[in-house]
N, C-alpha and C positions, 0 to 999 in steps of 0.2 A: 209267787215263784218258786218256781221247784228247788227243793234243796240239793246241792252236792251228794250228800250221802246219807245213809243211815241214821236218824235220830240227830243229824244235824239242825232241824227247823222241826219244831212240836206246837200244838195248837191245843189251849186246855180251856177246859168250864168246869163248872160245878152243876150236877142235878141235885136237886133237893126233894126231899121227901121225908119220910120218918127221921131221917138224916141225909147226911150230903155223899156222893160219889164224885169223887176229883177224876175227871176223865181226862187223859193226856196221850194225846195220837201222835204218830209221827208221820208228818206231811207225805213224806217220798214213799214208804212201803204201807201205809195206812195203818200198821201194827198199832196196840192200844195197850194201857195199863188203866184199871178201873181200880181207883184205891178209896175204899171206905174212910169218910172221916166224919169229926161231927163239929155242928155249927158253933160250938163254942171253942173250937182249935185255936190256938194262938197262931201268931204269924211265924213265930221260931218253930211252933209244933209243925206246922205246913213246911217250912224251910228244911225241919230235918228228914220229914217224909219224902220229898223232893230228891235228896239227896242220897237216900237208902232205898229209893225204890226206883229213880230215874237214872241220876249221876251215876253211881254204883255201876250200874249195868249198862248204859249207853256212856257216859259221858256228858260232859256240859253242853248243850244245845247253843249252836250260834245265834238262834232266833227262836222267840216264843211269841205267838200270836192268841190274845184272850179277847173278851169282851173287857167292857169298863168295870167288873167288878170291885168294888172296894177294897178287897185283900189285894187285887193286882195291882191296883192304881197307887197304894200306899208308899211311904217313904222308906219303909224300910225293905218291901219288896223290890222296890225300883233300885236302891243302893246296895242290895244284896245280889241282884243279877249284873249289875253295872261291876260290880266286884270281881264274880264269875267272868265275865267277858260275854254274856249272853245280851242280845238287843231284845228289848219289850216293843212288840208291836200290839195296838188295841184297834179293833174291828170296830164299823161302825155299829151305831146301835142297831138291833135287830134285824142285820141284815145278813140272812141266812145265806146268800150266795158266796160268802166271803170262802166259806169251804165247804161246798156243798156234800162231800165223801164225810167229812169231820160229823156234820149234821145227820147225816145216816146214820153213823155208829152210835151217836148218842141214843135216834129212835130204836134201833134194833135192841140197844140194853134197855131200854125203857119197858118195848113190848113183851121181851124176857120175862124183867120182873113184875111186871104190872099186874095186879090182880084182877081177876076178868070176874063180872057177876055171875056171869050163865055158868061157868064151872066153878064157881067159889073156890079159886086158886088161879095162882101164877101159871102159866103157858109152860114154864120149866118144869114147875112141880107135877103138873099133869103128863109130863112126857116121860119124866125117869123116876117119880114117885118120891123124890124128896125136893126140899129147899135147895136154892141154889146154894152150895158151901162157901164159894167164895164170890166177890165181885172182879176180882183180878183174871186177867185173860192177856194174855202174849203170844202174837203170832210173828215170827219172824220169817221172811222169805229166805230159800237156802241158796240160792244163785249167788255166786259171790259178786258177778257183774250186773249192774241192773241196767235197763235201757232207759236211762235219762231220756235221750233225745225224743225218745216217743213219748214220754209224758209229758214234755214241754210242749211240742207239736199238738198232742189231744187238750191239754189246757189253754194253749193259745186259739185254738180252734173255737172251742168254747166261750173264751172271753169274745172273740169278735162276734160270734153269732150274738150272744146275749147284747153286746154294746150295739149291734147295729141296731136290733128291736127296739133298742131305749133312747138312741142317738136325739130322736124328735120329740121325745117327753120334756118338755120345760114347762116350769111354774115361776112366772116372774115374781121380781120383790112385790110384797102386799097382797099377791093373790092367796086364798086360802085353800086349804087342804086335809084330808082326811088322813089319818094316821094308822094303819095296819097294826094289829097288834099279834104279839107272837104268844099264845098261850103256853106252850111248853117254857118257855123260859122262866115263868111264874115271877114275874116283874110286875106285869098288869096283870089283876086280876079283877074280875068283875061281881057283882051280885050273881048272877047267873053263872055257871060253871059248864066246862064243859061244850058240848056242839051247839049249844044254844047262846053261849056268851058271845057278845059282839064283837066281830072282827075286825071294824075299825072305830076309833075314836077322833072326837074332833067337833068342827074344824078348827084348823090353829094358820095363824099366819106366816107366812113365809118372809123371814127378815134378810135371809142372803143365800145365795148360791156357791156353793163350795165345790170348786173344781168342775166337774161336767157332768156328774151324777149324783150327789149329794147336797141337801139342803138344811137350814139352820132355822129352825121353826120357832115360835114364839109359845110355849105351852106353857100349860096352865100354872097358878102356884103350887099347886099340891103334885105336880111332877117334877120338881127343882132339883130332886135326884137323879132324874135321868138325863143322859148326855142328849142333848138338843141339836144332833146333825144326823139327820137318817138318808139312806140312800134311796134313789128315785122308786124302787120296787116297792118302798113299804109306803107309798104316797099315791091318794086317788084325788082327782080334782073333784072339789066342792062345786055344788050348783046350790045356790041360795036356795032357802026354805027353811022355817024355824023349827019343822019336822024332821030336819035331817041331823039337827044340831043333838049329839051325846053326851050329856053331864058326866061331868068327872067325878062327883058326888059319892059315885059306888065305887069308885077305885082305889084298892089298897095296893101300899106298895110294900 
């Protein structure tokens, strides 16, 4: 749903590496904040950063979309935003279409900061001669009036087209499917990394259909920390054959 005004609705996620970059994007204007944090930051510290870096500049958002990171699903985080009046919404696991523009912003940031073996440095340093001084980026549109109706129309057109392509993709309860892996999330990693890592794992049994485009899977016990409901775009029909089974023994959480 398109927010009514700037910074009324945001999407957030963490990009991990040597430490973590907290990415917070306004869903209307697509302006973004990239906040450097450490993996051992407490929830109280993250709350302070949220107030000083976001709320102080833009006010309290009415809604927040995030994945099911333990920091976002914690009791403290829930009570904090309930007190602030922000509604928390959690996206389906690994569903990159939840906000495609948000994913592209993350990809652009990763491309800017990623070390390139061929030039022995990050693209930013190669271009400007020094490391990126700060992962903070804020871009605000100058127009006082935003053409929201056009954004809504384009969003609905894209959704209708996507739903049309997928409405006939159905998996009955009991059928087995492969699960697509999203390497950039760094939630599932395999013995082979990068371009050679498996793109699908499984197969897993379908336990339940959730709504029209999501399914509840019977994942292996080693994946019990993963939310077990997945969008249909992340699933692929399994054809019986022992050679197709991908073991979860190499998976690291």
